[in-house]
C-alpha positions in Angstrom: -7.6 9.4 -9.1 -8.0 8.7 -12.8 -6.7 5.7 -14.6 -7.6 5.2 -18.3 -8.1 1.4 -19.0 -9.0 -0.5 -22.0 -12.5 -2.0 -22.7 -11.1 -5.5 -21.9 -10.9 -4.3 -18.2 -14.5 -3.3 -18.2 -15.3 -6.8 -19.6 -13.3 -8.4 -16.9 -14.9 -6.4 -14.0 -18.3 -7.1 -15.4 -17.7 -10.9 -15.7 -16.5 -11.0 -12.0 -19.7 -9.4 -10.8 -22.6 -11.5 -12.0 -26.1 -9.9 -12.6 -26.5 -6.1 -13.1 -29.2 -3.6 -13.0 -30.2 -2.0 -16.4 -31.3 1.5 -15.9 -33.5 3.0 -18.5 -35.8 6.2 -18.7 -39.6 6.0 -19.1 -41.7 8.3 -21.4 -42.4 10.6 -18.5 -38.6 10.9 -17.4 -38.6 8.5 -14.5 -35.9 6.0 -14.0 -36.7 2.3 -14.6 -34.3 -0.4 -13.0 -34.4 -4.1 -13.6 -32.0 -7.0 -12.8 -30.4 -8.5 -16.0 -27.9 -11.1 -16.8 -25.2 -9.5 -19.1 -23.2 -11.2 -21.8 -20.5 -9.8 -24.1 -20.7 -10.3 -27.8 -18.5 -8.5 -30.4 -17.3 -6.0 -27.9 -20.7 -4.9 -26.6 -23.0 -6.0 -23.9 -26.2 -8.0 -24.5 -29.0 -8.9 -22.3 -32.6 -10.1 -22.5 -35.1 -7.6 -20.8 -38.8 -7.2 -20.3 -41.1 -5.1 -22.6 -40.8 -1.9 -20.6 -37.1 -1.9 -20.6 -37.0 -2.7 -24.3 -39.5 0.0 -25.1 -37.5 2.7 -23.0 -34.2 1.7 -24.7 -35.8 1.9 -28.1 -37.1 5.5 -27.4 -34.1 6.8 -25.3 -31.0 4.9 -26.2 -28.9 6.4 -23.5 -28.9 3.7 -20.8 -26.6 2.5 -17.9 -25.8 -0.7 -16.2 -25.0 -0.8 -12.4 -23.3 -3.7 -10.6 -23.3 -2.9 -6.9 -20.2 -3.6 -4.8 -19.7 -7.3 -3.7 -18.5 -6.3 -0.3 -19.1 -3.3 2.1 -16.6 -0.4 1.1 -16.1 -2.0 -2.4 -16.5 -0.4 -5.7 -19.7 -0.3 -7.7 -19.3 -0.8 -11.6 -21.3 1.8 -13.6 -21.3 1.5 -17.3 -23.0 4.0 -19.7 -23.7 3.2 -23.2 -25.9 3.6 -26.3 -28.6 0.9 -26.6 -30.3 -0.8 -29.5 -33.5 -2.7 -28.7 -35.0 -5.6 -30.5 -38.5 -6.5 -29.3 -39.7 -10.1 -29.4 -42.4 -10.5 -32.0 -44.6 -12.0 -29.2 -44.5 -8.7 -27.3 -43.0 -10.1 -24.2 -39.8 -8.2 -24.0 -36.7 -8.7 -26.2 -33.1 -8.1 -26.3 -31.0 -4.9 -25.5 -27.5 -4.5 -26.9 -25.3 -1.8 -25.5 -22.2 -0.1 -27.1 -20.2 1.0 -24.1 -19.3 4.7 -24.0 -18.1 5.1 -20.4 -17.3 3.1 -17.4 -16.2 3.8 -13.8 -15.5 2.1 -10.6 -17.2 4.2 -7.9 -17.5 4.3 -4.1 -18.2 7.0 -1.6 -14.9 8.4 -0.2 -14.3 9.0 3.5 -15.8 12.3 4.6 -13.1 15.1 4.6 -12.0 15.6 8.2 -11.9 19.5 7.8 -15.4 21.1 7.3 -13.6 23.7 5.2 -12.7 21.1 2.6 -16.3 20.1 2.2 -17.2 23.9 1.8 -14.4 24.3 -0.8 -15.9 21.4 -3.0 -13.7 18.5 -1.9 -14.5 15.4 -3.9 -17.1 13.2 -2.2 -16.3 10.0 -4.0 -13.5 7.6 -4.9 -13.7 6.9 -8.7 -11.6 5.0 -11.0 -12.5 5.7 -14.7 -12.3 2.5 -16.8 -13.4 3.8 -20.1 -14.2 7.4 -20.9 -16.4 8.6 -23.8 -14.5 10.1 -26.6 
């Protein structure tokens, strides 16, 4: 199922969920995840983050935010974007701003009843795109 929705829907979904996980990539290619409180400013996402997340976002601007589902069987909100990192002069973290490029509501789908469907590549998730990259 695909439903194209405006950025305002992404904002509404995020606001209803509370804190998120900021996902960045370290120098050696490993994922780094931290909990953050996200705010919206001028159509983008802004958050305070620690020095590792700020350093990672400055070096590799492709980041993601993940809001887990609020209830069992619910959708996770996954937002991808391009980050701009501004370290604090004291060196104890800073701010990360994210221009959203893609967003999706995602949850695992029920397993196909027929094993042949699995072998044929049946979709294993139930996704609702909110914003697609252009």
